[in-house]
C-alpha positions as CSV (number, residue, x, y, z in Angstrom):
1,M,17.6,83.5,68.3
2,Q,15.2,80.8,67.1
3,F,11.4,81.0,67.4
4,S,8.9,78.3,66.8
5,L,5.1,78.2,66.5
6,S,3.3,75.6,68.6
7,P,1.5,72.9,66.6
8,G,-1.7,73.9,68.3
9,F,-1.4,77.5,67.2
10,I,-0.6,76.5,63.6
11,L,-3.7,74.3,63.7
12,L,-5.8,77.2,64.9
13,I,-4.5,79.3,62.0
14,V,-5.5,76.6,59.5
15,A,-8.9,76.2,61.1
16,L,-9.6,80.0,60.9
17,Y,-8.5,80.1,57.3
18,F,-10.8,77.2,56.4
19,G,-13.6,78.9,58.3
20,L,-13.2,81.9,55.9
21,L,-13.3,79.5,52.9
22,M,-16.5,78.0,54.3
23,I,-18.1,81.4,54.5
24,V,-17.3,82.1,50.9
25,S,-18.6,78.7,49.9
26,Y,-21.9,79.3,51.8
27,F,-22.7,82.4,49.8
28,T,-21.4,81.1,46.4
29,G,-22.9,77.6,46.7
30,K,-26.5,78.5,47.5
31,D,-27.5,77.4,44.0
32,S,-25.9,73.9,43.8
33,G,-27.1,73.2,40.3
34,N,-24.9,71.6,37.7
35,D,-24.8,74.8,35.7
36,N,-23.0,76.6,38.5
37,F,-20.9,73.6,39.4
38,F,-19.5,73.2,35.9
39,I,-19.5,76.6,34.3
40,A,-20.6,79.1,37.0
41,G,-23.5,80.1,34.7
42,R,-20.9,81.8,32.5
43,K,-21.1,84.8,34.7
44,S,-17.7,85.0,36.3
45,P,-16.0,88.5,36.4
46,W,-12.9,88.2,34.2
47,Y,-10.7,90.1,36.7
48,L,-11.5,87.6,39.5
49,V,-10.7,84.7,37.2
50,A,-7.4,86.3,36.2
51,F,-6.2,86.9,39.7
52,G,-7.4,83.6,41.1
53,M,-5.7,81.6,38.3
54,I,-2.3,82.7,39.8
55,G,-2.8,80.5,42.8
56,A,-3.9,77.6,40.8
57,S,-0.9,78.0,38.4
58,L,1.7,78.2,41.2
59,S,0.5,75.5,43.7
60,G,1.9,74.5,47.0
61,V,4.9,72.8,45.3
62,T,5.9,76.0,43.7
63,F,5.4,77.9,46.9
64,I,8.1,75.8,48.7
65,S,10.2,74.6,45.7
66,I,10.9,77.7,43.5
67,P,12.6,79.6,46.4
68,G,14.7,76.5,47.1
69,V,16.0,76.0,43.6
70,V,17.5,79.5,43.4
71,G,20.7,78.4,45.1
72,A,20.6,74.7,44.3
73,G,23.2,75.0,41.5
74,K,21.2,72.8,39.1
75,G,18.2,73.3,36.9
76,N,16.4,76.6,37.4
77,M,19.3,78.0,39.5
78,D,19.5,81.7,40.3
79,F,16.8,83.6,38.3
80,S,17.0,81.3,35.3
81,Y,13.4,80.2,35.9
82,M,12.3,83.6,34.6
83,Q,13.5,82.4,31.1
84,M,10.7,79.8,31.3
85,V,8.2,82.4,32.6
86,F,9.0,84.6,29.5
87,G,8.2,81.5,27.4
88,Y,4.9,81.2,29.2
89,L,3.8,84.5,27.6
90,V,4.1,83.1,24.1
91,G,2.0,80.1,25.2
92,Y,-0.6,82.3,26.8
93,F,-0.8,84.4,23.6
94,V,-1.5,81.3,21.5
95,I,-4.2,80.2,24.0
96,A,-5.9,83.6,23.9
97,T,-5.8,84.0,20.2
98,V,-6.1,80.4,18.8
99,L,-7.6,78.1,21.4
100,M,-10.1,80.3,23.3
101,P,-12.0,81.4,20.1
102,V,-12.4,77.7,19.2
103,Y,-13.7,76.8,22.7
104,Y,-16.1,79.6,22.8
105,K,-17.3,79.1,19.3
106,L,-18.3,75.5,20.2
107,N,-19.7,76.6,23.5
108,L,-17.7,73.9,25.3
109,T,-18.0,72.8,28.9
110,T,-14.9,70.6,28.7
111,I,-12.3,71.5,26.2
112,Y,-12.0,67.9,25.0
113,G,-15.4,68.3,23.3
114,Y,-13.4,69.8,20.5
115,L,-11.8,66.4,19.8
116,Q,-15.3,64.9,19.5
117,N,-16.3,67.6,17.1
118,R,-13.1,67.3,15.0
119,F,-12.3,63.6,15.1
120,G,-14.8,61.4,16.9
121,E,-15.8,59.6,20.1
122,V,-12.6,57.6,20.6
123,S,-10.5,60.7,20.3
124,Y,-12.8,62.6,22.6
125,K,-12.6,59.9,25.3
126,T,-8.8,59.5,24.8
127,G,-8.1,63.2,25.3
128,S,-10.3,63.5,28.4
129,G,-8.9,60.2,29.8
130,F,-5.3,61.4,29.5
131,F,-6.3,64.6,31.4
132,L,-8.0,62.5,34.2
133,L,-4.9,60.4,34.6
134,S,-2.4,63.2,34.6
135,R,-4.4,65.5,36.8
136,T,-5.2,62.8,39.3
137,I,-1.5,61.9,39.7
138,G,-0.4,65.6,39.6
139,A,-2.9,66.8,42.2
140,S,-2.1,63.8,44.4
141,F,1.6,64.5,44.2
142,R,1.2,68.2,45.1
143,L,-1.1,67.5,48.0
144,Y,1.3,64.7,49.2
145,L,4.2,67.1,49.4
146,V,2.1,69.7,51.3
147,A,0.7,67.0,53.6
148,I,4.2,65.9,54.6
149,V,4.9,69.5,55.8
150,L,1.6,69.7,57.7
151,Q,2.3,66.3,59.2
152,K,5.7,67.2,60.4
153,F,5.0,70.6,61.9
154,V,1.3,70.3,62.9
155,M,-0.3,66.8,63.1
156,E,2.5,64.6,64.2
157,P,2.9,66.3,67.6
158,F,-0.8,65.5,68.3
159,G,-0.1,61.8,67.5
160,L,-2.3,61.8,64.4
161,P,-1.2,59.4,61.6
162,F,-0.4,60.6,58.1
163,W,-3.6,59.1,56.7
164,A,-5.6,61.2,59.1
165,T,-3.8,64.3,57.9
166,V,-4.6,63.5,54.3
167,L,-8.2,62.6,55.1
168,I,-8.9,65.8,56.9
169,T,-7.2,67.8,54.1
170,I,-9.3,66.3,51.3
171,L,-12.5,66.3,53.4
172,L,-12.1,70.1,53.9
173,I,-11.6,70.6,50.2
174,W,-14.7,68.5,49.4
175,I,-16.9,70.4,51.9
176,Y,-16.3,73.8,50.4
177,T,-16.5,72.7,46.8
178,F,-19.2,70.1,46.6
179,R,-22.1,72.5,46.3
180,G,-20.8,75.5,44.3
181,G,-18.1,73.8,42.3
182,I,-16.3,76.1,39.9
183,K,-18.5,79.1,40.9
184,T,-17.1,78.8,44.5
185,I,-13.6,78.2,43.3
186,V,-13.5,81.4,41.2
187,W,-14.0,83.3,44.5
188,T,-12.0,81.1,46.9
189,D,-9.0,81.1,44.5
190,T,-9.0,84.8,44.5
191,L,-8.9,84.8,48.3
192,Q,-6.1,82.2,48.3
193,T,-4.0,84.0,45.7
194,F,-4.2,87.1,47.8
195,C,-3.1,85.2,50.9
196,M,-0.2,83.5,49.1
197,L,1.2,86.7,47.5
198,A,0.7,88.6,50.7
199,A,2.6,85.9,52.6
200,V,5.6,86.1,50.1
201,I,5.7,90.0,50.2
202,L,5.5,90.2,53.9
203,T,8.1,87.4,54.4
204,V,10.5,89.3,52.1
205,I,10.1,92.4,54.2
206,A,10.6,90.4,57.4
207,I,13.8,88.8,56.2
208,A,15.1,92.2,55.0
209,G,14.4,93.5,58.5
210,E,16.3,90.7,60.1
211,M,19.3,91.6,57.9
212,N,18.8,95.4,58.7
213,V,18.2,96.1,55.0
214,G,15.6,98.5,53.8
215,V,12.9,97.4,51.4
216,G,14.3,99.8,48.8
217,Q,17.7,98.1,49.1
218,I,16.5,94.6,48.4
219,P,16.9,94.7,44.6
220,A,20.5,95.9,44.9
221,L,21.2,93.3,47.6
222,I,20.0,90.5,45.3
223,S,21.6,91.8,42.1
224,E,25.0,92.0,43.9
225,S,24.7,88.4,45.2
226,E,25.7,85.2,43.5
227,Y,22.1,84.3,42.9
228,S,21.1,87.0,40.5
229,Q,22.0,85.6,37.0
230,L,18.9,85.7,34.8
231,F,20.0,84.7,31.3
232,F,22.1,81.6,30.5
233,F,23.6,81.4,27.0
234,E,27.1,80.1,27.6
235,N,27.0,76.3,28.0
236,G,24.8,75.2,25.1
237,W,21.9,72.9,24.9
238,S,23.3,70.4,27.5
239,D,22.9,73.1,30.2
240,P,19.4,72.7,31.9
241,N,19.4,76.4,32.4
242,N,20.0,77.3,28.7
243,F,17.9,80.2,27.6
244,F,16.5,78.8,24.4
245,K,15.8,75.4,26.1
246,Q,13.9,77.1,28.9
247,F,12.1,79.7,26.8
248,I,10.8,77.1,24.3
249,S,9.9,74.7,27.2
250,G,8.0,77.5,28.9
251,A,5.9,78.2,25.8
252,L,5.1,74.5,25.5
253,I,4.3,74.1,29.2
254,A,1.9,77.0,29.2
255,L,0.2,75.8,26.0
256,V,-0.4,72.2,27.2
257,M,-0.7,72.6,30.9
258,T,-3.0,75.6,30.7
259,G,-4.5,75.7,27.2
260,L,-5.1,72.0,26.9
261,D,-5.8,71.3,30.5
262,Q,-9.5,71.3,31.7
263,D,-8.5,72.3,35.2
264,M,-7.0,75.6,34.1
265,M,-9.4,76.3,31.2
266,Q,-12.6,75.6,33.1
267,K,-12.2,78.9,35.0
268,N,-11.7,80.8,31.7
269,L,-14.8,79.2,30.2
270,T,-16.9,80.6,33.1
271,C,-16.4,84.2,31.7
272,K,-19.4,85.8,30.0
273,T,-17.8,86.3,26.6
274,L,-14.7,85.4,24.6
275,G,-13.5,89.0,25.0
276,D,-13.7,88.7,28.8
277,A,-11.8,85.4,28.7
278,Q,-9.0,87.0,26.6
279,K,-8.7,90.0,28.9
280,N,-8.4,87.5,31.8
281,M,-5.6,85.7,30.0
282,F,-3.8,89.0,29.2
283,W,-3.8,90.3,32.8
284,F,-3.2,86.8,34.3
285,S,0.1,86.7,32.2
286,I,1.3,90.1,33.5
287,I,0.5,89.3,37.1
288,L,2.2,85.9,36.8
289,V,5.5,87.5,35.7
290,F,5.6,89.7,38.8
291,A,4.5,86.8,41.1
292,N,7.4,84.6,39.9
293,I,9.8,87.5,40.4
294,L,8.6,87.7,43.9
295,F,9.2,84.0,44.5
296,L,12.6,84.1,43.1
297,G,13.5,87.2,45.0
298,L,12.4,85.5,48.2
299,G,14.5,82.5,47.3
300,A,17.6,84.7,46.9
301,L,17.0,86.4,50.2
302,L,16.5,83.0,52.0
303,Y,20.0,81.9,50.8
304,I,21.6,85.3,51.6
305,Y,20.1,85.2,55.1
306,A,21.0,81.6,55.7
307,N,24.6,82.3,54.8
308,Q,24.8,85.4,57.0
309,A,23.1,83.7,60.0
310,G,25.1,80.5,59.7
311,I,22.0,78.4,59.0
312,E,22.8,75.0,57.3
313,I,21.1,74.7,53.9
314,P,18.9,71.5,54.0
315,A,19.9,68.7,51.6
316,K,16.4,68.9,50.1
317,T,16.1,72.6,49.1
318,D,12.3,72.3,49.3
319,Q,12.8,72.4,53.1
320,L,14.7,75.7,53.1
321,F,11.7,78.1,53.1
322,P,9.7,76.1,55.8
323,T,12.8,75.6,57.9
324,I,13.7,79.3,58.1
325,A,10.1,80.5,58.3
326,L,9.1,78.2,61.1
327,E,12.3,77.8,63.0
328,H,14.5,80.8,62.5
329,L,12.2,83.8,62.1
330,S,9.5,85.5,64.2
331,P,6.2,83.7,64.8
332,A,4.5,86.3,62.6
333,V,6.6,85.0,59.6
334,G,5.7,81.4,60.6
335,I,2.0,82.4,60.5
336,L,2.5,83.9,57.1
337,F,4.2,80.8,55.8
338,V,1.5,78.5,57.0
339,L,-1.2,80.7,55.4
340,G,0.7,81.0,52.2
341,L,1.4,77.3,52.0
342,V,-2.2,76.3,52.7
343,A,-3.5,78.9,50.2
344,A,-1.1,77.8,47.5
345,A,-1.9,74.1,48.0
346,Y,-5.6,74.4,48.1
347,S,-6.0,76.8,45.3
348,S,-4.7,74.1,42.9
349,A,-6.2,71.1,44.7
350,D,-9.8,72.4,44.9
351,S,-9.9,73.3,41.2
352,A,-8.3,69.9,40.3
353,L,-11.1,68.0,42.2
354,T,-13.8,70.1,40.5
355,S,-12.3,69.7,37.0
356,L,-11.9,66.0,37.4
357,T,-15.6,65.7,38.4
358,T,-16.6,67.9,35.5
359,A,-14.6,66.0,32.9
360,F,-15.8,62.6,34.0
361,C,-19.5,63.7,34.3
362,V,-19.5,65.5,30.9
363,D,-17.1,63.5,28.9
364,F,-17.8,59.9,30.2
365,L,-21.2,60.0,31.7
366,G,-22.7,62.3,29.0
367,F,-24.0,65.2,31.0
368,K,-25.4,67.6,28.4
369,T,-26.7,71.2,28.3
370,D,-30.3,71.8,27.7
371,K,-31.4,74.4,25.2
372,V,-33.8,76.8,26.8
373,Q,-35.7,79.5,24.9
374,A,-36.3,82.8,26.5
375,T,-37.5,86.2,25.3
376,L,-34.7,88.7,24.4
377,S,-35.6,91.0,27.3
378,G,-35.3,88.2,29.9
379,A,-32.2,86.5,28.6
380,G,-29.7,88.0,30.9
381,D,-26.0,87.5,30.3
382,Q,-26.1,83.8,29.3
383,E,-24.7,82.4,26.1
384,K,-27.1,83.4,23.4
385,V,-27.9,81.9,20.0
386,L,-30.4,84.0,18.1
387,D,-33.3,82.0,16.6
388,A,-34.5,82.4,13.1
389,D,-37.4,84.6,13.9
390,E,-35.1,86.9,16.0
391,S,-37.8,87.1,18.7
392,T,-36.3,84.5,21.1
393,I,-32.8,83.2,21.9
394,T,-31.6,79.8,22.8
395,T,-29.5,79.5,26.0
396,N,-27.4,76.5,27.0
397,K,-27.9,75.4,30.6
398,F,-27.2,72.2,32.5
399,G,-30.2,70.4,33.8
400,D,-30.2,69.3,37.5
401,E,-31.6,65.8,37.1
402,N,-28.1,64.4,37.5
403,K,-27.1,66.3,40.6
404,K,-27.0,63.1,42.7
405,T,-24.6,61.4,40.2
406,R,-22.4,64.5,40.2
407,F,-22.3,64.4,44.0
408,L,-21.2,60.7,43.9
409,V,-18.5,61.3,41.3
410,H,-17.2,64.2,43.4
411,I,-16.9,61.9,46.4
412,G,-15.3,59.2,44.2
413,F,-12.5,61.5,43.0
414,S,-11.9,62.7,46.5
415,A,-11.5,59.1,47.6
416,L,-9.2,58.4,44.6
417,L,-6.9,61.3,45.6
418,F,-6.8,60.0,49.1
419,F,-5.7,56.6,48.1
420,V,-3.1,57.7,45.6
421,I,-1.5,59.9,48.2
422,L,-1.4,57.0,50.6
423,V,0.3,54.9,47.9
424,F,2.9,57.6,47.5
425,Y,3.4,57.6,51.2
426,A,3.8,53.8,51.3
427,V,6.4,53.9,48.6
428,N,8.3,56.5,50.7
429,D,10.8,57.2,48.0
430,T,10.8,60.8,46.7
431,A,12.9,59.9,43.6
432,V,10.4,57.2,42.6
433,I,7.4,59.4,43.3
434,S,8.9,62.2,41.3
435,Q,9.4,59.9,38.4
436,V,5.7,58.9,38.5
437,F,4.9,62.6,38.5
438,V,7.2,63.2,35.5
439,A,5.7,60.1,33.7
440,A,2.2,61.6,34.2
441,G,3.4,64.7,32.4
442,F,4.0,62.7,29.3
443,T,0.2,62.5,28.8
444,Y,0.2,66.1,27.8
445,G,2.2,65.2,24.6
446,P,-0.7,63.4,23.0
447,L,-3.0,66.3,23.8
448,L,-0.6,68.6,22.1
449,G,-0.4,66.4,19.1
450,L,-4.2,65.9,18.9
451,F,-5.1,69.6,19.1
452,T,-2.3,70.7,16.8
453,F,-3.3,68.1,14.2
454,G,-6.9,69.1,14.4
455,L,-6.3,72.8,14.1
456,A,-3.4,72.7,11.6
457,T,-4.8,70.1,9.1
458,K,-8.1,69.2,7.5
459,R,-7.3,65.5,7.4
460,V,-9.7,62.9,8.7
461,V,-8.3,60.4,11.2
462,K,-9.4,56.8,11.7
463,D,-10.9,57.4,15.0
464,N,-10.6,53.8,16.3
465,L,-6.8,54.0,15.9
466,V,-6.3,57.3,17.8
467,L,-6.0,55.7,21.3
468,F,-3.3,53.3,19.9
469,V,-1.3,56.3,18.5
470,C,-1.7,58.3,21.8
471,L,-0.4,55.4,23.9
472,L,2.6,54.7,21.7
473,A,3.9,58.3,21.5
474,P,4.5,58.9,25.2
475,V,6.1,55.4,25.6
476,F,8.6,56.2,22.8
477,S,9.1,59.7,24.2
478,Y,9.8,58.4,27.7
479,F,12.5,56.0,26.7
480,L,14.0,58.6,24.3
481,N,14.2,61.0,27.1
482,K,15.6,58.5,29.5
483,Y,18.5,57.6,27.2
484,S,19.0,60.9,25.5
485,A,22.4,61.6,27.0
486,E,23.8,58.4,25.6
487,L,22.1,58.7,22.3
488,F,22.8,62.4,21.6
489,G,26.2,63.1,23.1
490,G,25.1,64.5,26.5
491,F,22.0,66.3,25.3
492,T,19.0,66.1,27.5
493,F,15.5,67.1,26.5
494,G,14.2,68.4,29.7
495,F,10.7,69.9,29.2
496,L,11.4,69.9,25.4
497,I,10.3,66.3,25.5
498,L,6.8,67.7,25.3
499,L,7.6,68.9,21.8
500,V,9.0,65.5,20.8
501,N,6.0,63.7,22.3
502,G,3.5,66.0,20.5
503,A,5.4,65.6,17.2
504,L,5.3,61.8,17.5
505,T,1.6,61.9,18.1
506,F,1.1,64.3,15.1
507,L,3.1,61.9,12.9
508,G,1.1,58.9,14.1
509,L,-2.2,60.7,13.4
510,W,-1.0,61.6,9.9
511,L,-0.2,57.9,9.3
512,V,-3.7,56.9,10.3
513,S,-5.6,59.7,8.5
514,S,-6.6,60.5,4.9
515,S,-7.5,63.7,3.1
516,E,-11.2,64.5,2.9
517,E,-11.0,64.1,-0.9
518,K,-9.8,60.5,-0.6
519,L,-12.6,59.7,1.8
520,A,-15.3,61.3,-0.3
């Protein structure tokens, strides 16, 4: 028997959910100063950051895509995605032990300040500019996919056009982030991660109930199915599911898309101390492993249930989860799906909007922290630098004279996301849009090369040539990746192209640099 939620009821669920976010925003955004917006006063509890980062890492795309690829028979089929997740752990270890100490030592607000300190102004702007480009396209792409689902199942029956759906979506994000910024997001992301994981767990239980399977029997049911293979060693490097290919790719993805990404690192930099930030990364890594197992388990159950119930698998496997949840299961499961999807989508979109605003204000408009002296007894938990006489400390805080400018920049990036999503909709070709999203990912290669070169060498680059190097490397990488099968006997790079891209950037930086001795 099929059930379906009415569009009006789904809209009510979304409205109630956003009402809850607004309440959180009200209490966390009372102090709307730049210090709270950018770094939350460096007072975020590490455990909240760790849990909330799960939602930002997974996003709405993951929420509907990862369950779908389990039975797709291509890349990330069965449980092969876990090979990449295990690689993530290596990347997170490097972030916690190598990158975080550097970020905290320099007391950074945006991580690209390291490039200014190490290379110069052009390198600094180049790194931040690549982040702005990639995150704008990436956030727009993820919101676009979620907006399509909301449009189909919620807004279209009310006669609202797609642009109105997108406008309402972005407006709601802006409303609950414009005052508190990252301080608000640390708390709202915690709520949204809870909603997302709860939705997956309860959906798994509901599907098991539909198949008359006990919760304790679920692992055995999945392991005996055709979707349970975890490790893939047999077909060599040409196989997109190859263990070594996915493991190395996972390590690289975690390193660049978390450790070198302002969006993900901004939450970490709100922790009081380096030790807290490292604890956050450790526990985040553990929770993420179990979260991905949950998603993949859900995906296997969706395919098993669809086969048993005679449900046709959609041509676009992204539609499997929403189709079954909204059209073939109880209304309660449909409610859970809507909550989970909205939570997953907005936990990544809200932080993206805030990080874009932060990076532009700090890196391009020159917002700076003010050094404020206070007595030792009144210093609180802020970042402290002991003065020479040891009677006072220097704290770094953002002044609030630029709040109006920050406000306008926040509006500007909201408008930019809106228009990019409408461009995607006008193109109306998923393959083309996916390629744009993939191309945006190539901007992480230069960041990998820049940071690696800075940390691994003591050479001094010609700063005015860095932008040229960072533009050429992804172009070469893109075409190398596009024609890799013809050039290398069927071999495809996949996510390993990040390594090639970073290596080309590293080589280019070496060619435009000299040793310190030669410059002296």
